[in-house]
C-alpha positions as CSV (number, residue, x, y, z in Angstrom):
1,M,-93.7,-56.8,-28.2
2,L,-92.1,-55.6,-25.0
3,K,-94.2,-54.8,-22.3
4,P,-94.0,-51.9,-19.9
5,H,-93.0,-54.4,-17.6
6,D,-90.2,-55.9,-19.2
7,K,-86.6,-56.4,-18.3
8,G,-85.3,-54.8,-21.0
9,H,-87.2,-51.6,-20.7
10,D,-85.2,-48.1,-19.9
11,Q,-86.3,-46.2,-16.7
12,T,-86.2,-42.7,-16.6
13,I,-85.6,-40.9,-12.8
14,V,-86.5,-37.5,-13.4
15,K,-85.7,-35.7,-9.4
16,R,-88.2,-32.5,-9.0
17,G,-87.6,-29.8,-6.1
18,G,-84.8,-27.5,-6.0
19,G,-81.2,-28.3,-5.4
20,K,-78.6,-26.3,-3.3
21,H,-77.0,-24.0,-4.7
22,K,-73.5,-21.6,-4.3
23,H,-74.2,-19.5,-2.0
24,D,-76.8,-21.5,0.3
25,D,-73.8,-22.4,2.2
26,H,-73.0,-19.0,4.0
27,G,-76.7,-19.0,5.2
28,G,-77.1,-15.6,7.1
29,A,-73.4,-15.2,8.4
30,W,-73.1,-12.1,6.7
31,K,-75.8,-10.7,8.5
32,V,-74.4,-10.9,11.7
33,A,-71.3,-9.5,10.7
34,F,-72.7,-6.6,9.2
35,A,-74.3,-6.0,11.7
36,D,-71.1,-6.0,14.2
37,F,-70.0,-3.8,11.7
38,C,-72.1,-1.5,12.4
39,L,-72.4,-1.7,15.9
40,A,-68.6,-0.7,16.0
41,L,-69.2,2.0,13.9
42,M,-71.5,3.4,16.0
43,C,-69.0,2.9,19.1
44,L,-66.0,5.0,17.2
45,F,-68.5,7.4,17.1
46,L,-69.5,7.5,20.9
47,V,-65.6,7.5,21.3
48,L,-64.9,10.5,18.9
49,W,-68.0,12.8,20.2
50,L,-67.1,12.3,24.1
51,M,-63.4,13.7,23.0
52,A,-65.0,17.0,21.1
53,A,-67.3,17.1,23.8
54,R,-64.7,16.9,26.5
55,N,-62.3,19.2,24.7
56,T,-64.7,22.0,24.2
57,E,-65.5,22.1,28.1
58,S,-62.1,22.6,28.8
59,L,-61.9,25.5,26.5
60,Q,-64.9,27.2,27.9
61,Q,-63.9,26.8,31.3
62,I,-60.5,28.6,30.5
63,L,-62.0,31.4,28.4
64,T,-65.5,31.9,30.9
65,E,-65.2,34.1,33.8
66,A,-67.0,34.3,36.7
67,D,-70.1,36.0,35.5
68,G,-70.4,34.1,31.9
69,A,-68.6,36.8,29.7
70,K,-65.9,35.6,27.3
71,T,-62.3,36.8,27.7
72,D,-60.9,37.5,24.0
73,Q,-57.4,36.5,25.0
74,G,-55.8,33.1,23.8
75,K,-58.7,32.2,21.3
76,G,-57.7,29.9,18.8
77,V,-54.4,29.3,20.4
78,M,-55.5,27.0,23.1
79,P,-53.6,23.6,23.9
80,E,-53.0,22.4,20.3
81,Q,-49.4,21.8,19.7
82,V,-47.5,21.8,16.9
83,G,-45.0,19.2,17.6
84,G,-42.1,19.5,19.2
85,P,-40.9,19.3,23.1
86,R,-43.7,21.3,25.2
87,G,-43.6,24.1,27.5
88,S,-43.8,22.3,30.5
89,L,-42.0,18.8,31.5
90,I,-44.4,17.5,34.5
91,D,-46.2,14.3,34.4
92,R,-49.9,14.7,32.7
93,F,-52.7,15.4,35.1
94,P,-56.0,13.9,34.6
95,M,-58.6,17.2,33.3
96,P,-60.5,19.0,36.1
97,H,-63.5,17.4,36.8
98,F,-66.7,19.5,36.4
99,G,-70.0,18.8,38.6
100,N,-73.1,17.3,36.8
101,S,-75.0,20.6,37.2
102,E,-74.8,24.6,37.2
103,S,-76.1,24.3,40.8
104,E,-73.8,21.5,42.2
105,G,-71.0,24.0,41.0
106,K,-72.6,27.1,42.7
107,Q,-72.9,25.2,46.0
108,K,-69.4,23.8,46.0
109,A,-67.9,27.6,45.4
110,T,-70.0,28.9,47.7
111,A,-68.8,26.4,50.3
112,E,-65.5,27.5,49.4
113,Q,-66.4,31.1,50.1
114,T,-67.4,30.7,53.5
115,D,-64.1,29.2,55.0
116,V,-62.9,32.8,54.9
117,P,-64.8,35.2,56.4
118,T,-66.1,38.0,54.5
119,T,-66.8,41.8,55.5
120,P,-67.9,43.4,52.5
121,S,-68.2,46.7,54.4
122,S,-65.1,47.5,55.0
123,K,-62.1,46.5,53.2
124,V,-58.7,46.0,54.4
125,K,-55.1,47.9,53.1
126,Y,-51.9,46.4,52.7
127,D,-49.1,49.1,52.6
128,S,-46.8,48.1,55.7
129,P,-44.5,45.7,55.8
130,D,-46.0,44.0,59.2
131,D,-49.9,43.8,57.1
132,L,-48.1,42.6,54.0
133,T,-46.2,40.2,56.5
134,Q,-49.6,39.1,57.3
135,L,-51.2,38.2,54.6
136,S,-48.4,36.2,53.6
137,K,-48.7,33.8,56.6
138,V,-52.4,33.5,55.7
139,L,-51.9,32.8,52.1
140,T,-49.0,30.4,53.6
141,K,-51.9,28.6,56.0
142,M,-54.0,28.3,52.5
143,S,-51.7,27.2,50.5
144,A,-51.0,24.0,53.3
145,E,-54.4,23.0,53.5
146,A,-54.6,22.6,49.7
147,G,-52.3,20.4,50.4
148,L,-49.4,22.8,47.8
149,S,-47.0,23.9,50.6
150,S,-44.1,23.4,48.8
151,N,-45.6,25.4,45.7
152,L,-46.1,28.7,47.6
153,E,-43.5,31.4,48.2
154,S,-44.0,35.0,49.7
155,I,-41.5,37.8,49.6
156,V,-42.6,41.2,51.4
157,T,-40.9,43.9,49.0
158,P,-41.0,47.5,48.9
159,Y,-44.0,47.4,46.2
160,G,-45.6,45.1,47.8
161,L,-46.2,41.2,48.6
162,R,-44.8,39.2,45.3
163,V,-46.9,35.8,46.2
164,M,-44.9,33.0,43.7
165,L,-47.3,29.5,42.9
166,H,-45.2,27.5,41.0
167,D,-44.5,23.9,39.8
168,T,-42.6,20.9,42.1
169,D,-41.2,17.4,40.5
170,R,-44.6,15.9,42.0
171,Q,-46.7,18.9,41.5
172,G,-47.7,21.0,38.8
173,M,-50.0,23.7,38.6
174,F,-51.5,23.8,35.1
175,V,-52.0,20.3,32.9
176,R,-48.7,20.1,31.1
177,G,-48.6,22.7,28.0
178,S,-52.2,24.1,28.5
179,A,-53.6,27.0,31.0
180,V,-55.9,24.2,31.9
181,P,-54.7,24.4,35.7
182,T,-55.0,21.1,38.3
183,D,-57.7,20.6,40.9
184,K,-55.9,21.4,43.7
185,F,-54.2,24.4,41.9
186,R,-57.9,25.6,40.6
187,A,-59.1,25.3,44.4
188,L,-56.5,27.3,46.1
189,L,-57.3,30.1,43.3
190,R,-61.2,30.2,44.2
191,K,-60.3,30.1,48.1
192,M,-58.0,33.2,47.5
193,G,-60.7,34.8,45.8
194,P,-62.4,36.2,49.4
195,L,-59.6,37.2,50.9
196,F,-58.6,39.4,48.1
197,A,-62.0,40.6,47.8
198,Q,-61.8,42.2,51.1
199,M,-58.6,44.2,50.7
200,D,-58.3,47.7,49.0
201,N,-55.3,46.8,47.1
202,Q,-54.7,45.8,43.9
203,M,-52.0,43.3,41.8
204,L,-50.3,42.1,39.0
205,I,-50.8,38.4,37.8
206,V,-47.8,37.4,35.6
207,G,-47.6,34.1,33.8
208,H,-43.8,32.4,33.7
209,T,-42.7,29.2,31.8
210,D,-39.6,27.0,31.7
211,S,-37.2,27.5,28.9
212,L,-37.9,24.7,26.3
213,Q,-39.1,25.8,22.9
214,Y,-41.6,25.2,20.6
215,A,-40.8,23.4,17.5
216,D,-42.6,25.6,15.7
217,T,-40.8,29.0,16.0
218,S,-42.5,31.1,13.1
219,Y,-44.2,34.7,14.7
220,A,-47.5,33.3,14.4
221,A,-47.0,29.6,16.0
222,F,-47.9,28.7,19.5
223,S,-44.8,30.0,21.6
224,N,-44.2,30.4,25.3
225,W,-45.4,34.2,25.3
226,T,-48.9,32.5,24.2
227,L,-48.4,30.3,26.9
228,S,-47.6,32.3,30.1
229,A,-50.4,34.7,28.7
230,N,-53.2,32.0,28.6
231,R,-51.8,31.1,32.1
232,A,-51.8,34.5,33.7
233,M,-55.5,34.9,32.1
234,S,-56.6,31.6,33.6
235,A,-55.3,32.4,37.2
236,R,-57.4,36.1,36.8
237,A,-60.5,33.9,35.9
238,Q,-60.3,31.3,38.6
239,L,-59.7,34.4,41.3
240,L,-63.4,36.0,40.0
241,A,-64.8,32.7,39.6
242,G,-63.8,32.9,43.9
243,G,-65.2,36.4,44.7
244,M,-62.4,38.6,44.0
245,N,-63.6,42.2,42.4
246,R,-62.8,42.7,38.9
247,E,-60.6,46.6,40.1
248,S,-58.7,44.4,41.8
249,V,-56.0,43.4,39.1
250,L,-54.2,46.1,37.4
251,Q,-52.6,44.4,35.1
252,V,-52.0,41.5,33.5
253,V,-48.9,39.7,32.2
254,G,-47.0,37.2,30.0
255,M,-43.4,37.1,30.2
256,A,-42.6,33.5,29.2
257,D,-38.9,32.4,30.1
258,R,-37.3,36.0,30.2
259,A,-37.2,35.9,34.5
260,P,-36.2,32.5,35.4
261,L,-35.9,31.5,39.3
262,D,-33.7,28.6,38.4
263,T,-30.7,29.8,35.5
264,K,-29.3,26.5,35.6
265,R,-31.8,24.4,34.3
266,V,-33.7,25.4,31.2
267,D,-36.5,23.0,32.6
268,A,-36.5,23.7,36.3
269,G,-40.0,23.3,37.6
270,V,-40.0,26.4,39.8
271,N,-39.6,28.3,36.5
272,R,-43.1,27.7,35.5
273,R,-45.4,29.9,38.0
274,I,-47.9,32.2,38.2
275,E,-46.6,35.7,40.1
276,L,-49.7,37.3,42.3
277,L,-47.7,41.3,43.0
278,I,-50.0,42.6,45.6
279,L,-49.0,46.1,45.0
280,T,-48.9,49.1,47.9
281,T,-51.4,51.8,47.3
282,A,-48.4,54.4,46.0
283,Q,-47.0,51.4,43.8
284,A,-49.9,51.2,42.0
285,K,-50.9,54.6,41.6
286,T,-47.3,54.7,39.7
287,I,-47.5,52.1,37.4
288,A,-51.5,53.5,36.5
289,T,-49.8,56.3,35.8
290,M,-47.0,55.2,33.9
291,F,-49.6,53.4,31.6
292,G,-52.5,55.9,31.5
293,V,-52.7,60.0,31.4
294,P,-50.4,61.7,34.0
295,D,-51.5,63.7,36.7
296,A,-49.6,66.8,35.7
297,A,-47.3,68.0,32.6
298,D,-45.1,70.5,31.8
299,P,-44.2,71.2,27.9
300,L,-40.7,70.7,27.4
301,T,-40.6,71.3,23.4
302,H,-43.3,71.8,20.5
303,D,-45.0,68.0,21.3
304,V,-43.0,66.6,24.0
305,D,-44.3,66.9,27.5
306,T,-42.6,65.6,30.9
307,A,-44.8,63.9,33.6
308,L,-44.4,66.0,36.9
309,P,-43.3,63.7,40.2
310,D,-45.7,62.9,43.2
311,A,-45.5,66.4,45.0
312,T,-45.4,64.7,48.4
313,L,-42.0,62.1,47.1
314,L,-40.4,65.3,45.6
315,Q,-40.4,66.9,49.1
316,Q,-39.1,63.6,51.1
317,L,-35.9,63.9,47.9
318,R,-35.5,67.3,49.5
319,S,-35.4,66.9,52.8
320,K,-33.0,63.7,52.5
321,L,-31.1,65.9,49.9
322,G,-30.5,67.9,53.3
323,G,-27.1,69.5,54.3
324,D,-23.9,69.3,51.9
325,S,-24.3,67.4,49.1
326,P,-22.9,67.3,45.8
327,L,-26.3,67.9,44.3
328,R,-27.0,71.3,46.8
329,D,-23.9,73.0,45.9
330,L,-24.8,71.9,42.8
331,R,-28.2,74.2,42.9
332,R,-26.8,76.5,44.5
333,N,-24.0,77.6,41.9
334,K,-27.2,77.5,39.4
């Protein structure tokens, strides 16, 4: 009989305790990868949120007037494009810088207004060519101080002072394809506000674009008509923010590419411009009468009236027709 310690006895070895599983090789690496993925998603969310906030602030700047009221023009048709060439080929400029607080913006506007002396008790009327020439010199000096001397041209006309603020190859008035003014142009318009607040004249604000067309030419698509009108409204908002009276603006017009200054180049920078036509008193009254109710009317036929001309102008015309003239002979024959 064999004893347990005999060499012929088979030994049984039993291993106890947990062994390695097939997923033990990975350890906690998946937790680190998951944390990195969540961090990347959070960073992406922050970037998208900042971009959306920036665009919203820019649109509110365009659509908000001096007193915080929203304008109706341009809603829903701002800088979003549908592809193809844009209405402006100037280099893209950085978005305008806004202050960190509302008080900072007010302080900046106040500082800009102090550069021009204000006399709220009396207003200046620019009707004679000499007066308009003097106003042109002041505006030219303002543009030079703003670094936009080559972007401003002014011409004295029988209707008033025509001020043209246009693009150049190096400097544009607005961010490419939008109605957001550049920093220099916005500062210049706000500096003009107190000067225009002192005058008794009224003005027309006209927006112009170049002749480059958008890819979508349907009737409801964003076009040069929309862009020029939005830019004219944006210029009006900046003038009002600078202190100009609302009554100083008689009309805001968008003319798209219908009145180019350079007809040989469709993308000429001089064609992209904002024009301020400071009207004489007589011309402003004529335009207001043209679109409003005439002062007096004579019935021609049933439901058809004709407006009577100004009595003073009519007398001047009659005096010029004095002497022997075909028109006077015609009146005599009648």
